[in-house]
C-alpha positions in Angstrom: 47.7 98.6 -83.5 47.3 98.1 -87.2 49.1 100.8 -89.1 48.7 101.8 -92.7 52.1 100.3 -93.4 51.0 96.9 -91.9 47.8 97.0 -94.0 50.0 97.7 -97.1 52.1 94.6 -96.3 48.9 92.5 -96.1 47.8 93.7 -99.5 51.3 93.0 -101.0 51.1 89.4 -99.6 47.8 89.0 -101.5 49.3 89.8 -104.8 52.5 87.7 -104.3 51.2 84.8 -106.6 50.7 87.3 -109.4 54.3 88.6 -109.1 55.9 85.2 -109.5 55.7 85.4 -113.3 57.9 88.5 -113.2 60.2 87.0 -110.6 60.7 84.1 -112.9 62.0 86.6 -115.5 64.7 87.8 -113.2 63.1 91.0 -112.0 63.7 92.3 -108.5 60.7 92.8 -106.1 60.4 96.5 -107.0 60.4 95.7 -110.8 57.8 93.0 -110.2 55.4 95.4 -108.6 56.0 98.0 -111.3 55.2 95.6 -114.1 52.2 94.1 -112.2 50.7 97.6 -111.5 51.2 98.6 -115.1 49.4 95.4 -116.2 46.5 96.3 -113.8 46.2 99.9 -114.9 46.3 98.9 -118.6 44.3 95.7 -118.2 41.7 96.5 -120.9 44.6 96.9 -123.4 45.3 93.1 -123.1 49.1 93.7 -123.0 51.4 90.7 -123.5 54.4 90.2 -121.2 56.6 91.5 -124.0 54.5 94.6 -124.4 54.7 95.3 -120.7 58.5 94.9 -120.9 58.6 97.2 -123.9 56.6 100.1 -122.3 58.6 99.9 -119.0 61.9 100.0 -120.9 61.9 103.8 -120.2 62.4 103.2 -116.4 65.8 103.9 -115.1 68.4 106.7 -115.3 67.1 109.6 -117.3 63.4 108.4 -117.1 62.0 111.9 -116.5 59.8 110.5 -113.7 58.2 108.1 -116.2 58.3 104.3 -115.6 55.9 103.3 -118.4 54.9 104.9 -121.7 51.9 103.6 -123.6 49.8 104.9 -126.5 46.2 103.6 -126.5 45.2 104.0 -130.1 42.0 102.0 -129.5 40.5 104.9 -127.4 38.7 107.8 -128.9 40.4 110.2 -128.6 43.7 108.4 -128.4 45.4 108.5 -125.1 49.0 108.8 -124.1 49.3 106.9 -120.8 52.3 107.4 -118.5 52.8 105.5 -115.3 55.1 106.3 -112.3 55.3 103.3 -109.9 56.6 103.8 -106.4 57.8 101.4 -103.8 57.3 104.1 -101.2 54.8 106.8 -100.3 53.6 108.9 -103.3 53.4 112.6 -103.4 52.0 115.4 -105.5 55.5 116.2 -106.6 55.6 112.8 -108.4 52.8 114.1 -110.7 54.7 117.3 -111.3 57.8 115.4 -112.3 55.9 113.3 -114.8 54.2 116.3 -116.3 57.5 118.2 -116.6 59.2 115.2 -118.1 56.5 114.9 -120.8 56.8 118.7 -121.5 60.6 118.3 -121.8 60.2 115.4 -124.2 57.7 117.1 -126.5 59.5 120.5 -126.5 63.0 120.4 -127.7 63.7 123.9 -126.3 63.4 122.7 -122.7 66.6 121.4 -121.1 66.5 117.7 -120.4 68.6 114.6 -120.6 66.2 111.7 -121.2 67.4 108.1 -121.8 67.4 106.6 -125.3 64.2 104.5 -124.8 62.2 107.6 -123.8 63.7 109.6 -126.7 62.7 106.9 -129.1 59.1 106.7 -127.8 58.7 110.4 -127.8 60.1 110.8 -131.3 57.7 108.0 -132.6 54.8 109.6 -130.8 55.5 113.1 -132.3 56.0 111.5 -135.7 52.6 109.8 -135.6 50.9 112.5 -133.6 47.1 112.1 -133.8 44.8 115.0 -134.5 43.2 114.5 -131.1 44.6 112.9 -128.0 44.5 113.2 -124.2 47.1 112.4 -121.6 46.6 110.2 -118.5 49.2 110.3 -115.7 49.1 107.4 -113.2 50.8 107.1 -109.9 50.9 103.6 -108.4 52.3 102.7 -105.1 52.9 99.5 -103.1 51.8 101.4 -100.0 48.4 102.7 -99.1 48.2 106.4 -100.0 47.9 109.1 -97.4 44.5 110.7 -96.9 45.2 113.8 -99.0 46.2 111.7 -102.0 43.8 108.7 -101.8 42.6 107.3 -105.2 39.0 108.0 -106.0 37.0 104.9 -105.0 35.1 104.8 -108.2 38.3 105.0 -110.3 37.7 108.5 -111.6 40.7 111.0 -112.1 42.0 112.5 -108.9 42.5 115.7 -110.8 42.3 117.1 -114.4 43.5 120.2 -116.2 44.3 121.7 -119.6 48.0 121.9 -120.3 49.7 123.9 -123.2 52.3 121.8 -124.9 54.4 124.4 -126.7 56.5 121.8 -128.5 53.4 120.8 -130.5 51.5 124.0 -129.9 48.4 122.4 -128.5 46.3 122.5 -125.3 45.9 119.0 -124.1 43.4 117.6 -121.6 45.4 115.8 -118.9 44.0 113.5 -116.2 45.8 112.5 -113.0 45.0 109.1 -111.4 46.2 107.6 -108.1 46.4 103.8 -107.8 47.7 102.7 -104.4 48.0 99.1 -103.3 44.6 99.0 -101.7 42.8 100.2 -104.8 44.8 97.8 -107.1 44.0 94.8 -104.9 40.4 95.7 -104.3 39.8 95.8 -108.0 41.6 92.5 -108.6 38.8 90.1 -107.9 39.6 86.5 -107.3 37.6 83.9 -109.3 36.0 80.7 -108.2 34.3 77.9 -110.1 31.3 77.5 -107.8 27.9 77.9 -109.5 26.2 81.3 -108.9 22.5 80.9 -108.0 20.6 84.2 -108.0 17.3 85.1 -106.3 15.4 88.3 -107.2 12.0 89.4 -105.6 9.9 91.6 -107.9 6.3 92.7 -108.1 4.0 90.6 -110.3 3.7 93.6 -112.6 7.5 93.9 -113.0 8.2 90.7 -115.0 7.0 88.6 -117.9 7.8 85.2 -119.3 8.3 84.6 -123.0 9.3 81.5 -125.1 11.3 82.1 -128.3 10.0 79.8 -131.0 8.1 77.9 -128.3 11.2 76.3 -126.9 13.7 78.8 -125.3 12.3 80.3 -122.1 13.2 83.9 -121.1 12.2 86.1 -118.2 12.4 89.9 -118.4 12.2 91.6 -115.1 12.8 95.0 -113.5 15.3 94.0 -110.8 15.9 96.1 -107.7 19.3 97.7 -108.0 20.0 96.9 -104.3 19.5 93.2 -105.0 21.9 93.4 -107.9 24.5 95.4 -105.9 24.3 92.8 -103.1 24.8 90.0 -105.5 27.8 91.7 -107.0 29.4 92.4 -103.6 29.0 88.7 -102.8 30.2 87.2 -106.1 32.3 89.9 -107.7 33.7 88.9 -111.1 32.2 85.4 -110.8 29.0 86.9 -112.2 30.8 87.3 -115.5 32.5 83.9 -116.1 30.6 83.4 -119.4 32.2 86.5 -120.7 35.2 85.8 -122.9 37.6 87.4 -120.3 37.8 88.1 -116.6 38.6 91.3 -114.6 36.5 93.8 -116.6 36.7 96.1 -113.6 35.2 99.5 -113.3 36.8 101.3 -116.2 34.9 102.9 -119.1 31.6 103.4 -117.3 29.1 105.9 -118.6 29.5 109.1 -116.5 26.0 110.3 -117.4 24.4 107.1 -116.1 26.5 107.2 -112.9 25.4 110.8 -112.4 21.7 109.6 -112.8 22.2 107.0 -110.1 23.6 109.6 -107.7 20.7 112.0 -108.4 17.7 112.3 -106.2 15.6 111.3 -109.2 17.6 108.1 -109.7 14.6 106.0 -110.7 15.1 107.5 -114.2 18.1 105.1 -114.5 15.7 102.4 -115.8 14.8 104.4 -118.9 18.4 105.5 -119.7 20.2 102.2 -119.3 20.2 99.3 -121.8 19.9 96.7 -119.0 21.4 93.3 -118.6 21.5 90.1 -120.7 21.9 87.0 -118.6 21.9 83.2 -119.0 21.0 80.5 -116.5 20.7 76.7 -116.7 17.1 77.0 -115.3 14.7 79.8 -114.4 11.8 79.4 -111.9 9.2 82.0 -110.9 7.4 81.3 -107.6 4.9 83.3 -105.6 6.1 84.8 -102.4 3.9 83.3 -99.7 4.3 86.3 -97.3 3.3 88.8 -100.0 0.8 87.8 -102.7 1.8 90.8 -104.8 5.4 89.6 -105.3 7.2 86.7 -107.0 10.7 85.3 -106.6 12.8 84.7 -109.7 15.3 81.9 -109.1 18.1 81.6 -111.7 20.5 78.6 -111.3 24.0 79.0 -112.7 23.3 82.6 -113.3 25.7 84.6 -115.5 25.7 88.1 -116.8 27.0 88.0 -120.4 26.3 91.7 -121.1 26.1 94.4 -118.5 29.3 94.1 -116.5 29.9 97.9 -116.4 26.3 98.6 -115.5 26.5 96.0 -112.6 29.8 97.3 -111.3 28.6 100.9 -111.4 25.4 100.1 -109.5 27.4 98.2 -106.9 29.9 101.0 -106.5 27.3 103.8 -106.2 25.2 101.6 -104.0 27.9 101.7 -101.3 27.3 105.4 -100.9 23.8 106.2 -102.2 20.2 105.0 -101.7 19.1 102.9 -104.7 15.8 101.8 -103.3 13.8 103.3 -106.1 16.2 102.2 -108.9 15.2 99.3 -111.2 17.4 97.5 -113.8 15.9 95.7 -116.8 17.3 92.2 -117.0 16.6 89.6 -119.7 17.4 86.1 -118.3 17.6 83.3 -120.9 17.2 79.7 -119.9 20.0 77.6 -121.5 20.6 74.2 -119.9 24.3 74.3 -121.1 25.1 77.7 -119.8 26.9 76.4 -116.7 29.1 74.1 -118.7 32.8 74.8 -119.5 32.4 72.8 -122.7 31.6 74.5 -126.0 28.3 76.2 -125.7 27.3 78.0 -128.9 24.1 79.4 -127.5 25.7 81.3 -124.6 28.7 82.3 -126.7 26.4 83.8 -129.4 24.3 85.6 -126.7 27.5 87.1 -125.3 28.9 88.0 -128.7 25.8 89.7 -130.1 24.7 91.4 -126.9 28.2 92.9 -126.6 28.5 94.0 -130.2 28.3 97.7 -129.3 31.0 97.4 -126.7 33.4 94.9 -128.2 36.0 93.1 -126.2 39.6 92.4 -127.3 39.8 90.3 -130.5 41.6 87.4 -128.9 39.0 87.2 -126.1 36.4 86.1 -128.7 38.5 83.1 -129.5 38.5 81.8 -125.9 35.6 79.4 -126.6 36.8 78.3 -130.0 36.7 74.5 -130.0 40.1 74.2 -131.5 41.6 76.3 -128.8 40.1 74.1 -126.2 41.6 71.0 -127.9 45.0 72.6 -127.8 44.5 73.7 -124.2 44.1 70.0 -123.2 47.0 68.9 -125.4 49.3 71.4 -123.7 48.3 70.2 -120.3 48.9 66.6 -121.3 52.5 67.5 -122.3 54.3 68.4 -125.5 56.4 66.6 -124.2 56.2 68.5 -120.9 53.0 70.1 -119.5 52.4 73.7 -120.5 49.7 76.0 -119.3 48.0 77.5 -122.4 45.9 80.5 -121.2 43.1 80.9 -123.7 40.9 82.9 -121.3 42.7 85.8 -119.7 42.8 85.7 -116.0 42.7 81.9 -115.6 46.3 81.5 -114.6 46.2 84.1 -111.8 43.0 82.6 -110.4 43.0 78.8 -110.9 46.8 78.4 -110.4 47.6 80.8 -107.7 49.6 78.7 -105.3 53.0 77.1 -105.7 51.7 73.5 -105.6 49.2 74.0 -108.5 52.0 75.6 -110.6 54.5 72.8 -109.8 53.7 70.7 -112.9 54.5 73.7 -115.1 57.9 74.5 -113.6 60.9 73.5 -115.5 63.3 71.8 -113.1 66.4 72.8 -115.2 65.7 76.5 -115.5 63.2 76.9 -112.6 61.0 78.9 -115.0 57.3 78.3 -115.6 56.0 76.8 -118.8 53.1 79.2 -119.5 51.9 81.0 -122.7 48.8 83.0 -123.5 46.8 82.7 -126.7 48.1 86.1 -127.8 51.8 85.3 -127.1 51.6 81.9 -128.8 49.9 83.5 -131.9 52.5 86.2 -132.1 55.3 83.6 -132.0 53.6 81.5 -134.7 52.9 84.4 -137.0 56.5 85.5 -136.8 57.6 81.9 -137.5 55.4 81.9 -140.6 57.3 84.9 -141.9 55.4 87.9 -140.5 57.5 89.2 -137.6 56.4 92.9 -138.1 52.8 92.0 -138.0 53.3 89.8 -135.0 55.0 92.5 -133.1 53.0 95.5 -134.2 49.5 94.2 -135.2 48.7 91.1 -133.1 45.0 92.1 -133.2 44.9 91.4 -136.9 45.5 87.8 -136.1 42.2 87.5 -134.4 40.1 90.2 -136.2 40.9 88.8 -139.7 39.5 85.2 -140.2 42.1 84.5 -142.9 45.0 85.4 -140.6 43.4 83.5 -137.8 43.0 80.3 -139.8 46.6 80.7 -141.1 48.1 81.0 -137.7 45.7 78.7 -135.8 44.9 76.2 -138.5 42.6 73.6 -137.0 44.7 70.7 -138.5 47.7 71.7 -136.3 48.7 70.0 -133.0 49.9 71.7 -129.9 53.4 70.5 -130.6 53.5 72.3 -134.0 52.3 75.5 -132.3 54.8 75.2 -129.4 57.9 75.0 -131.6 57.8 78.7 -132.6 57.2 79.8 -129.0 60.2 77.7 -127.8 62.3 79.8 -130.3 60.7 83.0 -129.1 61.5 82.2 -125.4 65.2 81.6 -126.3 65.2 84.9 -128.4 63.8 86.8 -125.4 66.4 85.3 -123.1 69.1 86.3 -125.5 67.9 89.9 -125.7 67.9 90.0 -121.9 71.5 88.8 -121.7 72.4 91.5 -124.3 69.8 94.2 -123.9 71.8 96.5 -126.2 73.9 95.9 -129.3 76.9 97.9 -130.6 79.3 97.1 -133.3 82.4 95.2 -132.0 85.8 96.9 -132.6 86.6 94.2 -135.2 83.6 95.1 -137.4 84.6 96.7 -140.7 82.2 99.6 -140.0 83.1 100.2 -136.4 85.2 103.3 -137.0 82.3 105.0 -138.7 79.7 104.2 -136.0 81.7 103.5 -132.8 79.1 104.8 -130.3 75.9 103.6 -132.1 73.8 101.1 -130.2 70.2 99.8 -130.2 67.8 98.1 -127.8 67.7 94.4 -128.8 64.3 93.6 -127.6 63.0 94.9 -130.9 64.5 91.7 -132.5 62.6 89.0 -130.7 60.0 88.2 -133.3 62.5 88.8 -136.1 64.8 86.1 -134.6 61.8 83.7 -134.6 61.2 84.5 -138.3 64.9 84.0 -139.2 65.1 80.6 -137.5 61.9 79.6 -139.2 63.4 80.6 -142.5 66.5 78.5 -141.8 64.3 75.5 -141.3 62.2 76.0 -144.4 65.4 76.4 -146.4 66.9 73.2 -145.0 63.7 71.4 -145.7 63.5 72.7 -149.2 59.9 73.9 -148.7 58.0 77.2 -148.7 57.3 78.8 -145.3 54.7 77.2 -143.1 54.5 74.9 -140.1 56.8 71.9 -139.8 55.1 68.5 -139.4 54.1 67.2 -136.0 57.0 64.7 -136.0 59.5 67.3 -137.1 58.4 69.7 -134.5 58.4 67.1 -131.8 62.0 66.1 -132.6 63.2 69.7 -132.7 61.6 70.3 -129.3 63.2 67.2 -127.8 66.6 68.1 -129.3 66.4 71.8 -128.6 69.6 71.8 -126.5 71.6 70.7 -129.6 70.5 73.5 -132.0 68.4 76.2 -130.3 71.0 78.5 -128.7 73.3 78.2 -131.8 70.6 79.3 -134.3 69.2 82.0 -132.0 72.7 83.4 -131.3 73.6 83.6 -135.0 70.2 85.1 -135.9 70.6 87.6 -133.1 74.1 88.7 -134.2 73.2 89.0 -137.9 69.9 90.8 -137.4 71.2 93.1 -134.7 74.1 94.3 -136.9 71.7 94.9 -139.8 69.2 96.7 -137.7 71.8 99.0 -136.1 73.3 99.9 -139.5 69.8 100.5 -141.0 69.0 102.8 -138.1 72.1 104.9 -138.0 72.3 105.2 -141.8 68.7 106.2 -142.3 68.3 108.3 -139.1 65.2 106.3 -138.2 64.7 104.5 -134.9 64.9 100.7 -134.8 61.2 100.5 -133.7 60.2 102.1 -137.0 62.4 99.8 -139.1 61.0 96.6 -137.5 57.5 97.7 -138.4 58.2 96.3 -141.9 59.8 93.0 -142.9 61.8 93.9 -146.0 64.9 94.9 -143.9 65.3 91.2 -143.1 65.4 89.9 -146.6 69.2 90.0 -147.2 70.4 88.8 -143.7 67.8 86.0 -143.8 69.0 84.8 -147.1 72.7 84.7 -146.1 71.8 83.0 -142.8 69.8 80.3 -144.4 72.3 79.7 -147.1 75.2 79.5 -144.6 73.3 76.8 -142.6 72.4 74.9 -145.7 76.0 74.6 -146.7 77.0 73.7 -143.1 74.4 70.9 -142.8 75.2 69.6 -146.3 78.9 69.2 -145.3 77.9 67.4 -142.1 75.5 65.1 -143.9 78.2 64.2 -146.4 80.5 63.4 -143.5 78.0 61.1 -141.9 75.9 63.3 -139.5 77.7 62.3 -136.4 76.3 63.1 -132.9 76.9 66.7 -131.9 76.4 68.1 -135.4 73.4 70.1 -136.6 72.7 67.5 -139.3 72.3 64.9 -136.6 70.1 67.1 -134.4 67.7 68.4 -137.1 65.0 66.2 -138.6 65.7 67.1 -142.2 67.2 64.2 -144.2 67.5 66.1 -147.5 68.7 69.6 -148.3 
């Protein structure tokens, strides 16, 4: 007999390849599921690994029933999203604990004893409180939920209510969502690379052909919703490979359109919906021999570049409702290169301009940038070892799911995977160039602003030059995990004044990258910027001789300064690292100290084991 617990285990086995990344970071099985489920719940927010770690810092003793705290300032109105992840059965009381915990945090008159990470996030939220916001509470579980608490199949809230927050004197709309293991896995679609060939039968009066400028063939047709739903159920997210990202899921659908689909007069859907924009390598229209009034539209290498939410909504509603009368307007554009993974400006432009009213994340639009594709191949070839550079989100979890495919990217010495996303690499590089605050707090500005993008991802660069800053970041992240908090040692001259003060050191990761970069620029005697390809290659090859030393010194120096800045100003460290000027003085002294040290070593002959021997700078 198959029990609910056995089915839960089957689902957990299916997501195991996606948990390996968190396992490599030293997390236990429970923490792996927590972080993965948070990633899935907040998928549309394009969170980096560091961001997931940051928002789950609140988990632990004194977490008030909250395992993750995230403010989505891209939504309108803004949303405060809280997640409680369970490695066991979930219950209504879990929602109550989260709600009470939030009320405790926002109302100082309520008795509570939250941990420091929660206090810091709540304080920052209240300080930057938007005029309008809503609260979403999510329960996730690694077990299939019991019948009375099953998640809504369409993804809608399980419950919603108005809550009065006396601490801020507002009534706030609050939504409650359940995300059990079955829901999370069913909405994590697995990609394949096989071509999608689509066949639609329509009346002769329900389509027309048109050639743009006499050369580009298009077919506009009123497709049967049932045909589209069946195609989606078969292909899932593979219908959207020409989109800049994967796993769009069922979020953000138009509730009014969904209601129209479920109405008895659902044929009105056609006049309310904007329809689909599609590409195909070839389009053919043939008469149906068994019915002279109909034709079959055949689209080879068919891809939907705009209309993911429409398609997913139709497929979802079609599982429960009759859509026989519903038609969907589809514009299919013939483009012989649309099935190619190489640069295809036509399909990219179609995707871009047809999505302009529903924009994707900024970095998603750079997935097809030719320079990114060049670096992707350079990383695979080795710099000097192979790295997986994920320029299109979702590729790693789909194309490299099993252990054998990931083997070339596993470091034999550390057993960690050499993998970096376009967003993570950009953040490391931007920090290295002297902008750690922007890298940590405003990574979207790297991709939204062409000037910033060209500065960080200059097309003259090599993968080796881009990798060096990330190598430093990886070491900085490892250091902050070894020492997650920092307090003044008893030998410090200011220890007696601040004996109990401490800070969370993960705020320092990008700052450390900037500090090490500044040391290099000072040693080289040049303004900030990337090092040359040869200099970067030598530093990467010799990293064991300099990396830990520079990162440790930068960590100690910056951690002390950040703690003192925080306790003396009464402002949390997160607020301080949002600017760069707090680093000016410690960066100067660090760089000057290393300049003197290397100068002494060079004068003595740069013997093996010295920094002067390890670093590629011959003059100071």
